[in-house]
Each structure stands twice: as structure tokens, then as C-alpha cells.
C-alpha positions as CSV (number, residue, x, y, z in Angstrom):
1,X,55.9,34.9,-5.5
2,X,58.4,32.0,-6.1
3,X,60.8,33.8,-3.7
4,X,58.7,33.0,-0.8
5,X,59.3,29.3,-1.0
6,X,63.1,29.5,-0.6
7,X,62.8,29.2,3.2
8,X,62.1,25.5,2.6
9,X,65.8,25.1,1.9
10,X,66.6,26.3,5.4
11,X,64.7,24.1,7.7
12,X,66.0,24.2,11.2
13,X,63.8,21.6,13.0
14,X,60.4,19.9,12.7
15,X,58.5,19.0,15.9
16,X,55.1,17.9,16.8
17,X,53.6,21.4,16.7
18,X,55.7,23.4,14.2
19,X,58.5,23.4,11.6
20,X,61.0,26.2,12.0
21,X,62.9,27.8,9.1
22,X,65.3,30.6,8.4
23,X,63.9,33.2,5.9
24,X,65.9,33.0,2.6
25,X,66.4,35.8,0.1
26,X,67.2,33.3,-2.7
27,X,67.2,29.5,-3.1
28,X,70.7,29.2,-1.7
29,X,71.0,32.4,0.3
30,X,69.8,33.2,3.8
31,X,71.4,36.2,5.6
32,X,69.8,35.2,8.9
33,X,71.3,31.6,8.5
34,X,74.7,33.1,7.7
35,X,74.5,35.3,10.8
36,X,73.5,32.2,12.9
37,X,76.5,30.3,11.5
38,X,78.9,33.0,12.6
39,X,77.5,33.0,16.2
40,X,79.4,31.3,18.9
41,X,78.4,27.7,19.9
42,X,76.6,29.0,23.1
43,X,74.3,31.2,21.0
44,X,73.7,28.5,18.4
45,X,73.0,25.9,21.1
46,X,70.6,28.2,22.9
47,X,68.7,29.1,19.8
48,X,68.4,25.4,18.7
49,X,67.1,24.6,22.2
50,X,64.4,27.3,22.0
51,X,63.5,26.3,18.5
52,X,63.2,22.6,19.5
53,X,61.1,23.5,22.6
54,X,58.7,25.6,20.5
55,X,58.4,23.0,17.7
56,X,57.9,20.1,20.1
57,X,55.6,21.7,22.7
58,X,54.0,24.5,20.8
59,X,54.8,27.2,23.4
60,X,57.6,28.7,25.4
61,X,56.2,30.2,28.7
62,X,59.3,32.1,29.7
63,X,59.0,35.6,28.1
64,X,62.8,36.2,28.7
65,X,63.3,33.4,26.0
66,X,60.4,34.0,23.6
67,X,57.8,36.7,23.4
68,X,55.5,38.8,21.2
69,X,57.3,41.9,20.2
70,X,54.7,43.6,17.9
71,X,51.1,42.7,18.5
72,X,49.7,44.5,15.5
73,X,52.1,42.8,13.1
74,X,52.4,39.5,15.0
75,X,56.2,39.5,15.2
76,X,57.7,37.3,17.9
77,X,61.3,36.9,19.1
78,X,63.5,34.0,20.1
79,X,65.9,35.4,22.7
80,X,69.1,33.3,23.2
81,X,71.4,35.4,25.4
82,X,72.0,38.8,23.9
83,X,70.7,37.9,20.3
84,X,67.2,38.6,19.1
85,X,65.9,36.3,16.3
86,X,62.6,37.9,15.0
87,X,60.0,35.4,13.6
88,X,56.4,35.0,12.7
89,X,53.9,32.1,12.4
90,X,53.1,31.1,8.8
91,X,50.6,28.8,7.1
92,X,51.0,25.1,7.6
93,X,52.3,25.3,11.2
94,X,55.5,27.0,10.2
95,X,57.6,29.5,12.0
96,X,59.9,31.7,9.8
97,X,62.9,33.4,11.5
98,X,63.2,36.6,9.5
99,X,66.2,38.5,10.9
100,X,68.5,38.8,13.9
101,X,70.4,41.5,15.8
102,X,72.5,41.9,18.9
103,X,70.7,43.5,21.8
104,X,72.8,46.5,23.0
105,X,70.2,48.3,25.2
106,X,66.9,47.8,27.0
107,X,64.8,49.2,24.1
108,X,63.8,47.1,21.1
109,X,65.7,48.0,17.9
110,X,62.9,49.6,15.8
111,X,64.9,49.4,12.6
112,X,65.3,45.6,13.0
113,X,61.6,45.2,13.9
114,X,60.6,47.1,10.8
115,X,62.8,44.8,8.7
116,X,61.0,41.8,10.3
117,X,57.6,43.3,9.6
118,X,58.5,44.0,5.9
119,X,59.7,40.4,5.4
120,X,56.5,39.0,7.1
121,X,54.3,41.2,4.8
122,X,56.0,39.7,1.7
123,X,54.9,36.2,2.8
124,X,51.3,37.4,3.2
125,X,51.1,39.5,0.0
């Protein structure tokens, strides 16, 4: 279970309500962080704005920016522009961003959602 603490090395922001992290596969490796780093500055700035808003205020009311994507598995999504950053709420007022993809059509990418669900289950195992 030690793997599930590696996210602590990838803190994005701590606010009054939440601390937000990128999921990490290893102590020094996070594929979602690596993806974020390769995004253009507009996407990065948009995600950081949404993360800060959620962490500071505890909620984002605009469903075009943040919404529940899978009620059963409690998977949410930050939505900066055409990117989708899946996440979930974790113990200790933490939000873990599990994975990301580029939205190409109206429907949710089920493969990426399954990946986020699998990662979330590892945290609660």
C-alpha cells in the first residue's frame, strides 16, 4: 500500500477546503503531471484556476468547468478547455487528479473513465 502515498510528492495547491494532488505511479513519477507539463500555458492556467477555486471555496458551480461524471464511483472532472482531468475526493480533504485526456467528441471517453475508476479503487482498497 506504500504506493498510494506517492501523490504527496505532487501537490498542486492547498486551499481552505481542499488540497489537490496529481496521482503518482511512483515516488518520482506521475503520468498525469507529465501530461499537464506538456499542455500549453492556456490549459495549464485554466486548470490551476479551477484547482485553486475548488480548494479555496470548496465548490465550483459551473458544470462546464467541474462536474460529477460517474455517480456510482464518485469520479469528477476538471474541464479546462478541451482537456478532461478526472479526479476524486480522498480522505483528509484531498482531491486526487487521476488521469487526463483530450475531449474529441460529445460523449465521455469510457476507457479513460474506467482508468480513473481503477486508480480510485486502489486508494480505497
